[in-house]
C-alpha positions in Angstrom: 26.9 10.5 -18.0 25.4 7.0 -17.8 21.7 6.6 -16.9 22.5 5.1 -13.5 24.5 8.3 -12.6 21.5 10.4 -13.2 19.9 8.8 -10.1 22.6 10.5 -8.0 22.6 7.5 -5.6 26.3 8.0 -4.7 25.9 11.7 -3.8 22.7 11.0 -1.8 24.4 8.2 0.1 27.3 10.5 1.2 24.8 13.1 2.4 22.9 10.5 4.3 25.8 8.8 5.9 28.0 11.8 6.5 31.2 10.5 5.0 32.5 8.9 1.9 33.8 5.8 3.7 30.4 5.1 5.4 28.6 5.7 2.1 30.9 3.4 0.3 30.1 0.6 2.8 26.4 1.2 2.4 26.7 1.1 -1.4 29.0 -2.0 -1.4 31.7 -0.2 -3.4 35.2 0.8 -2.5 36.0 4.1 -0.9 38.7 5.0 -3.6 36.1 4.3 -6.3 33.5 6.6 -4.7 36.1 9.3 -4.0 37.1 9.2 -7.7 33.5 9.4 -8.7 32.9 12.5 -6.7 36.1 14.1 -7.9 35.2 13.4 -11.6 31.7 14.8 -11.0 33.0 18.0 -9.5 35.4 18.4 -12.4 32.6 18.0 -14.9 30.3 20.5 -13.0 33.1 23.0 -12.2 31.9 23.3 -8.6 32.3 21.4 -5.3 29.2 19.3 -4.4 30.4 18.3 -0.9 31.5 20.4 2.0 34.5 18.5 3.4 35.3 21.0 6.1 32.5 19.8 8.4 31.7 16.6 10.2 29.5 14.9 9.2 30.1 15.8 5.6 27.3 17.8 4.0 26.2 18.8 0.5 27.1 22.2 -0.7 24.3 24.4 -2.1 25.6 23.4 -5.6 25.3 19.8 -4.6 21.7 20.3 -3.4 20.8 22.0 -6.7 22.5 19.3 -8.7 20.3 16.6 -7.0 17.2 18.8 -7.6 17.9 19.1 -11.3 18.9 15.5 -11.7 15.5 14.5 -10.1 13.8 16.5 -12.8 16.0 14.8 -15.4 15.0 11.4 -14.0 11.3 12.4 -14.2 11.7 13.4 -17.8 13.4 10.1 -18.6 10.6 8.2 -16.9 8.1 10.1 -19.0 10.0 9.2 -22.1 10.1 5.5 -21.1 6.4 5.5 -20.4 5.7 6.9 -23.8 8.0 4.3 -25.5 6.3 1.6 -23.5 3.0 2.7 -24.8 4.4 2.7 -28.4 5.4 -0.9 -27.9 1.8 -1.9 -27.2 2.6 -3.1 -23.7 4.9 -5.9 -24.9 7.4 -5.0 -22.2 7.4 -3.0 -19.0 6.9 -3.1 -15.3 4.0 -2.5 -12.9 4.3 -2.1 -9.2 1.1 -2.9 -7.5 0.4 -2.1 -3.8 -2.3 -4.1 -2.0 -3.4 -4.8 1.5 -2.8 -8.4 2.8 -6.6 -9.0 3.0 -7.3 -8.0 -0.6 -4.2 -9.8 -1.8 -5.8 -13.0 -0.4 -9.4 -12.6 -1.3 -9.6 -10.1 -4.2 -6.5 -10.1 -6.3 -7.3 -13.4 -8.1 -10.4 -11.7 -9.6 -8.3 -9.6 -12.1 -4.5 -10.1 -11.8 -4.4 -13.4 -13.6 -6.4 -11.9 -16.6 -4.0 -9.0 -16.7 -0.8 -11.2 -16.6 -2.2 -13.5 -19.3 -3.1 -10.6 -21.6 0.2 -8.7 -21.0 2.7 -11.4 -20.6 5.7 -9.0 -21.1 4.8 -6.8 -18.2 6.8 -7.6 -15.1 4.6 -7.5 -12.0 6.0 -6.4 -8.6 3.5 -7.0 -5.7 3.9 -5.0 -2.5 1.7 -6.1 0.4 1.5 -3.5 3.2 -1.1 -1.8 5.5 -3.3 0.9 4.0 -1.3 3.6 5.7 2.0 2.3 4.4 0.6 1.9 0.9 -0.5 5.6 0.8 3.0 6.6 1.7 4.6 4.4 -0.9 2.2 5.7 -3.5 3.1 9.3 -2.7 6.8 8.4 -2.9 6.4 6.9 -6.4 7.5 3.5 -5.0 4.3 1.9 -6.3 2.3 2.7 -9.4 -1.2 1.7 -8.4 -2.8 0.5 -5.2 -5.7 -1.8 -4.6 -7.2 -0.8 -1.2 -10.5 0.0 0.6 -11.9 3.4 1.6 -11.4 5.6 3.5 -8.3 7.1 1.9 -6.9 9.8 4.2 -4.6 11.7 1.9 -6.0 14.3 -0.5 -3.2 13.8 -3.0 -4.5 10.3 -3.8 -7.4 9.7 -6.1 -9.1 6.4 -7.0 -11.4 4.4 -9.3 -14.2 2.4 -7.8 -14.1 -1.4 -8.2 -16.8 -3.0 -6.1 -18.5 -2.9 -2.7 -19.3 -5.6 -0.1 -21.0 -6.1 3.3 -19.0 -6.5 6.5 -20.1 -9.0 9.2 -20.1 -8.9 12.9 -19.1 -12.4 14.1 -20.4 -13.4 17.5 -19.3 -16.9 18.7 -21.9 -19.3 20.2 -20.3 -19.2 23.7 -20.8 -15.4 23.9 -23.5 -13.9 26.1 -24.8 -11.9 23.1 -25.2 -15.0 21.0 -28.8 -15.4 20.1 -30.8 -17.0 17.4 -32.2 -13.6 16.3 -32.6 -12.1 12.9 -29.7 -9.8 11.9 -31.9 -6.7 11.8 -32.7 -7.1 15.5 -29.1 -7.0 16.7 -28.7 -3.9 18.9 -25.2 -2.6 18.1 -25.1 -0.5 21.3 -24.8 -3.8 23.2 -21.4 -4.3 21.7 -20.0 -1.4 23.9 -17.3 -2.7 26.2 -17.3 -6.2 24.6 -14.1 -8.1 23.8 -12.9 -7.8 20.2 -10.3 -9.2 17.9 -9.3 -6.4 15.5 -7.1 -5.8 12.5 -3.9 -4.0 13.4 -3.8 -0.2 13.3 -3.1 1.2 9.9 -4.9 -1.5 8.0 -7.9 -0.6 5.9 -10.2 -2.9 7.9 -9.1 -1.3 11.1 -9.9 2.1 9.8 -13.3 0.8 8.8 -14.1 -0.8 12.2 -12.9 2.3 14.1 -15.4 4.3 12.0 -18.2 1.9 12.9 -17.3 2.0 16.6 -17.3 5.8 16.6 -20.7 6.0 14.8 -22.4 3.6 17.4 -20.4 4.8 20.4 -18.8 1.4 20.9 -15.7 1.3 23.1 -14.2 -2.1 22.3 -12.1 -4.1 24.8 -9.4 -5.2 22.4 -8.0 -8.6 23.4 -6.0 -9.3 20.2 -4.8 -7.5 17.0 -3.8 -9.3 13.9 -2.6 -8.7 10.3 -4.5 -11.8 9.1 -8.3 -11.3 8.9 -8.9 -15.0 8.4 -7.1 -15.6 11.6 -9.4 -13.1 13.3 -12.5 -14.9 11.9 -11.3 -18.4 13.0 -10.3 -17.3 16.5 -13.6 -15.5 16.9 -15.4 -18.6 15.7 -13.6 -20.5 18.4 -15.0 -18.3 21.1 -12.2 -15.9 22.0 -14.0 -12.7 21.2 -16.2 -10.8 18.6 -14.7 -9.6 15.4 -15.8 -7.8 12.2 -14.7 -9.2 8.8 -15.6 -8.5 5.1 -18.1 -10.5 3.1 -15.4 -12.0 0.8 -13.7 -13.6 3.8 -16.9 -15.1 5.1 -17.6 -16.6 1.6 -14.1 -18.2 1.4 -13.6 -19.6 4.9 -15.3 -22.8 6.1 -16.1 -22.4 9.8 -16.0 -25.5 12.0 -18.0 -24.0 15.0 -21.3 -22.2 15.2 -21.4 -18.5 15.2 -23.9 -15.7 14.4 -22.9 -13.6 11.4 -24.6 -10.2 11.5 -24.2 -8.1 8.3 -23.8 -4.4 8.8 -26.8 -3.4 6.7 -26.3 0.3 6.9 -25.2 1.3 3.4 -22.7 3.7 5.0 -20.8 0.7 6.4 -20.3 -1.3 3.2 -16.6 -1.7 2.2 -15.7 0.1 -1.0 -12.8 -1.5 -2.8 -10.9 0.9 -5.1 -7.8 1.1 -7.2 -5.9 4.3 -6.3 -3.0 6.3 -7.7 -1.3 9.6 -7.1 -3.4 12.6 -8.0 -2.4 14.3 -11.2 0.2 11.6 -11.9 1.0 10.7 -15.5 0.1 7.0 -15.4 2.1 4.6 -17.5 0.2 2.6 -20.1 0.6 -0.5 -17.9 -1.0 1.3 -15.0 -3.9 2.5 -17.2 -4.4 -1.0 -18.6 -4.4 -2.5 -15.1 -7.0 -0.1 -13.8 -9.3 -0.7 -16.8 -9.0 -4.5 -16.4 -9.6 -4.4 -12.7 -12.7 -2.3 -13.2 -14.0 -4.6 -15.9 -13.4 -7.9 -14.0 -15.0 -6.7 -10.8 -18.0 -4.9 -12.2 
């Protein structure tokens, strides 16, 4: 069988869509071709892989076991390819990097250009998603490594530390709490019930701010949620509400209006930026090289 057949895409599509005709449409192939493919497969295996007596169509037990073993074969092939890629000294290959939108904007340039210059033959696929989505993609083997911030909620994911940074509470000049006071004198309990612009749920920054709120018993009045942390900073600076943003954003954005920037000095509330991967995974040479370079360039 050809390598593409080992992925069992056709058989999985039939099981998912419940019929050969619907699967063929989803796969953009003809129904006769797909029917012939299944017939040939069953002749080769000597068993039926589809139960055609029920609607929607289902896999037989033999079909389920076939997919199970073919997945094992695919894993073995991937292991072989990883080893061969290592033998080639990273002259060719592919690396799928997951990263949050915030870190893609303000952190990725610290190490990715160096990696791409050194390993020109490695094809880079960048996937920008929320922290929650990236954890799921990592566990599904749809990305190889992930640049994200702590906390990480799944025990099946481990990580390597890159760097840490402060986070700042941004209070616009038109806000009742705006004062010309030293940062250490800000009473965080006064933020309870105040209006906030926050990152959307599932983002690493939102997980962080929720932790801060829980620690200080702050119940924010959320007036706006956004995927763009620079957007949150600029809108807060214009007087809409308070927000919390990382140090790297503060350093990169020029604010046009006056605002008080209060760093969260408690060491517990520094952001810890990490590169993560699936626990006990056999990382490809490209993944290992990326992790080492990211650590080196951010240390």
